[in-house]
C-alpha positions in Angstrom: 191.5 329.7 58.4 191.4 332.5 60.9 191.8 330.3 64.0 194.8 328.7 62.3 196.4 332.0 61.6 195.6 333.3 65.1 197.1 330.1 66.7 200.5 331.3 65.4 200.2 335.1 65.4 197.7 335.6 68.2 194.3 337.3 68.1 195.6 340.8 68.5 197.2 340.9 65.0 194.6 342.1 62.5 194.2 339.8 59.4 192.9 341.5 56.3 192.7 340.5 52.6 190.8 338.4 50.1 190.1 334.7 49.6 190.7 333.4 46.1 187.8 331.6 44.3 187.8 329.2 41.4 185.5 331.1 38.9 182.6 330.6 41.3 182.7 326.8 41.3 183.2 326.8 45.1 185.3 323.6 44.9 188.9 324.8 45.5 191.0 327.9 45.7 194.3 328.9 44.2 196.9 331.5 45.4 199.8 332.7 43.2 203.1 334.1 44.3 205.5 334.6 41.5 205.9 331.3 39.7 204.5 329.3 42.7 200.9 328.1 42.6 199.3 327.0 45.9 196.0 325.1 45.9 193.9 325.1 49.1 196.3 327.3 50.8 197.0 331.0 51.6 199.8 333.6 51.3 200.2 336.1 54.1 202.3 339.3 53.9 202.8 341.3 57.1 204.1 344.7 58.1 205.5 345.8 61.4 206.1 349.5 60.9 205.0 351.2 64.1 204.5 354.5 62.2 201.7 352.9 60.1 198.1 352.5 61.1 195.7 350.1 59.4 192.1 351.3 58.8 189.7 348.6 57.5 186.0 348.6 56.7 183.6 346.4 54.8 180.0 346.6 53.7 177.7 344.2 51.8 174.8 346.6 50.9 172.1 344.0 51.2 168.7 343.9 52.8 166.9 341.0 54.4 163.6 339.8 52.9 160.7 337.7 54.1 160.3 335.9 57.4 163.5 334.3 58.9 164.3 330.6 59.1 165.3 329.1 62.4 168.4 326.8 62.6 167.0 323.7 64.2 170.0 321.5 63.9 173.6 322.6 63.6 177.2 321.4 63.9 180.6 323.1 63.9 180.3 325.7 61.1 177.5 323.6 59.7 173.7 324.0 59.3 171.7 320.7 59.0 168.1 321.8 59.2 166.1 325.0 58.9 162.6 325.0 60.5 163.2 321.2 61.1 163.6 320.6 57.4 166.7 319.8 55.2 168.5 323.1 55.1 169.7 323.2 51.4 166.3 322.0 50.0 164.3 324.4 52.2 166.5 327.4 51.1 165.9 326.5 47.4 162.2 325.9 47.8 161.7 329.4 49.5 163.3 330.9 46.3 161.1 328.8 44.0 164.1 326.8 42.7 163.7 323.1 42.0 166.3 320.7 43.2 169.5 321.9 44.8 170.5 324.8 42.7 173.9 326.6 43.3 172.1 329.8 42.1 170.6 330.2 45.6 174.1 330.9 47.0 174.5 334.0 44.8 170.9 335.1 44.2 169.9 335.3 47.8 172.7 334.6 50.4 171.7 333.9 54.0 172.4 336.4 56.7 172.3 336.4 60.5 171.8 339.3 62.9 174.8 341.0 64.5 174.9 342.0 68.2 173.2 345.4 68.6 176.5 347.1 69.6 178.0 346.3 66.2 175.2 347.7 64.1 176.5 351.2 63.8 180.1 350.1 63.2 179.2 347.6 60.5 176.5 349.8 58.9 174.0 347.0 59.0 172.2 344.9 61.6 172.9 341.8 59.5 176.0 340.0 58.2 176.2 337.3 55.5 177.0 333.8 56.7 178.2 332.5 53.4 176.5 329.1 53.6 177.0 326.6 50.8 176.9 322.7 50.4 180.2 320.9 49.6 178.4 319.4 46.6 174.9 319.8 44.9 173.8 316.5 46.6 175.0 317.4 50.1 172.2 318.3 52.4 174.5 320.0 54.9 175.4 323.7 54.6 178.9 324.8 55.5 179.3 328.4 56.5 182.0 330.9 57.4 180.2 332.1 60.6 179.7 329.5 63.4 175.9 330.1 63.9 174.3 327.9 66.5 171.0 326.1 66.9 168.2 328.5 67.5 169.8 331.3 65.4 167.5 333.1 63.0 168.7 333.5 59.4 167.2 335.5 56.6 167.3 335.5 52.8 168.8 338.7 51.4 168.4 340.8 48.3 171.2 342.9 46.8 170.5 345.9 44.6 172.7 348.4 42.8 171.2 351.2 44.9 171.9 349.4 48.2 175.5 348.4 47.1 176.3 352.0 46.1 174.8 353.4 49.3 176.8 350.9 51.4 180.0 351.9 49.5 179.4 355.6 50.2 178.7 354.9 53.8 181.9 352.9 54.1 183.9 355.7 52.5 182.5 358.2 55.0 183.7 356.0 57.9 187.2 355.5 56.4 187.6 359.2 55.7 186.5 360.1 59.2 189.1 357.8 60.7 191.8 359.2 58.3 191.0 362.7 59.6 192.6 364.5 56.7 195.6 362.2 56.3 196.5 360.9 52.8 196.8 357.1 52.6 200.2 355.5 52.0 198.7 352.6 50.2 195.4 350.7 49.8 194.5 347.1 49.5 191.0 346.3 48.1 189.2 343.0 48.3 185.8 342.7 46.5 183.3 339.8 46.0 183.1 338.9 42.4 179.3 338.4 42.8 178.7 342.1 43.4 177.9 344.7 40.7 176.3 343.2 37.6 177.7 339.7 37.7 174.4 338.1 36.7 174.4 339.8 33.3 177.4 337.6 32.6 179.6 340.6 33.1 181.6 341.9 36.0 181.3 345.6 35.7 183.1 347.2 38.6 183.8 350.7 37.4 180.9 352.3 39.3 182.0 350.6 42.6 185.7 351.2 42.1 185.3 354.9 41.3 183.2 355.4 44.5 186.0 353.7 46.5 189.1 355.3 44.9 188.2 358.9 44.1 187.5 360.0 47.7 190.9 358.6 48.7 193.2 359.8 46.0 191.3 362.7 44.4 193.0 362.2 41.1 196.5 361.8 42.5 198.7 358.7 42.2 198.2 356.2 45.1 199.5 352.6 45.3 196.3 350.4 45.0 196.3 346.6 45.0 193.0 344.8 44.6 191.4 341.5 43.9 188.0 339.9 43.2 187.4 336.7 45.0 185.1 334.6 47.2 185.5 336.2 50.6 187.0 339.2 52.4 189.0 339.1 55.6 187.8 342.3 57.4 187.9 342.7 61.2 184.8 343.9 63.1 185.3 345.7 66.4 188.9 344.4 66.6 187.9 340.8 66.0 189.2 339.0 62.8 186.3 338.0 60.6 185.8 336.3 57.2 183.1 338.2 55.5 181.3 337.4 52.2 179.7 339.5 49.4 181.3 342.7 50.5 183.5 345.5 49.2 186.3 345.8 51.7 189.1 348.4 51.9 192.3 348.2 54.0 194.0 351.6 54.1 197.5 352.2 55.4 198.2 355.7 56.8 201.0 357.3 58.8 200.1 357.7 62.5 200.0 361.3 63.8 202.5 362.0 66.6 200.7 362.5 69.9 200.5 366.2 70.7 201.4 367.1 74.2 199.5 370.2 75.2 199.7 371.7 78.7 197.0 374.3 79.5 197.2 376.2 82.8 194.1 376.6 85.0 194.0 380.3 84.5 193.9 379.8 80.7 191.0 377.3 81.0 189.1 379.7 83.2 189.6 382.5 80.7 188.4 380.3 77.9 185.3 379.3 79.8 184.4 382.9 80.6 184.9 384.1 77.0 181.7 385.4 75.2 182.6 383.0 72.3 181.4 380.1 74.4 178.1 381.6 75.4 174.9 380.5 73.8 173.4 382.7 71.2 170.5 382.9 68.6 170.5 383.6 64.9 167.0 384.2 63.7 165.1 381.0 64.7 168.3 379.1 65.4 169.6 378.4 68.9 173.4 378.1 69.0 175.4 376.4 71.7 178.3 378.9 71.1 179.3 381.7 68.8 181.7 379.8 66.6 180.5 379.7 62.9 182.2 377.8 60.1 181.6 379.7 57.0 180.7 378.3 53.6 184.2 378.1 52.2 184.4 376.0 49.0 186.8 373.1 49.5 186.0 371.2 46.3 184.9 368.1 48.2 181.7 367.5 46.3 181.6 365.0 43.4 182.7 366.3 40.0 179.0 366.6 39.0 178.3 368.7 42.1 176.5 366.0 44.0 177.2 365.2 47.7 180.2 363.0 48.2 181.5 360.8 51.1 184.5 363.2 51.4 182.1 366.1 51.9 180.1 364.3 54.5 183.2 363.2 56.3 184.7 366.7 56.4 181.5 368.2 57.6 180.9 365.6 60.4 184.5 366.0 61.6 183.8 369.7 62.2 180.3 369.2 63.6 181.6 366.7 66.2 183.9 369.3 67.6 180.8 371.2 68.8 181.0 374.2 66.6 177.9 376.4 67.0 176.9 376.6 63.4 178.3 374.9 60.3 177.5 376.2 56.8 178.1 373.5 54.2 180.1 374.2 51.1 178.7 374.5 47.6 177.0 371.3 46.3 173.9 370.7 44.2 170.6 370.4 46.0 168.0 367.7 45.4 
């Protein structure tokens, strides 16, 4: 899908959104636009407003378990064998499942390791590869990432705790990039298999609240979302189809570039100021004499616990090399 879009629009145009599923049958997909129904196709909506900036982030909140498999035979976006054994059967047997059970796809998806330089940006060393057979009897796995022969892949485990931690981490990253700006609009794509899907319920409130409240803080904000089978979320400027994630695509107004001219004499005066000299405060050594006081900004959660908005606001100040930052009021654990 992505190479097809990029062949028309080019690789520099970020592609974000969700992939429709068919109630988890993984047979076909359907897109709706007004009265029109498109099967095995896609609908793209673009914007070209130079005053808008797109901020996108995704996170799967999973951990790898056990020893990895090695892909010993692979084709284009295909896995034929793991550890020199039929891939689909080997995956099922590792989970203790008999036959070729579709449950393996959702109970313990496969993940591959990301390049080290992407670990911090993505919030995990691993990314889901979304492997699945085209039918229960098909021995070949088809996947959304073109992993090659010799690549190691792991089984994964998803827990409510890891999902929530990942969502909070993602919100910190988004809020840091917004840098105090209020979003114009938000699009939200979420995998339907997240949350409590396996209790035959899709309970999304706990995830959605963690995503929405830090952005709108109780105010009205245009928010369009979907639950589907995949999320189109770029990583490091490269378009990617992800899987099993919560992904947000936030539109915000660009700030006008400030043009500041400081004379050499002013710079010298600043550097010589006692405010920039090191200091001590009891046992603390401070790099300068600037202190941010514990003013209450109301950025903790409603129950007083620490929130992504609080972390993002604190880290924004800390990164500007203030000597001492005193956090605002929040409950202590």
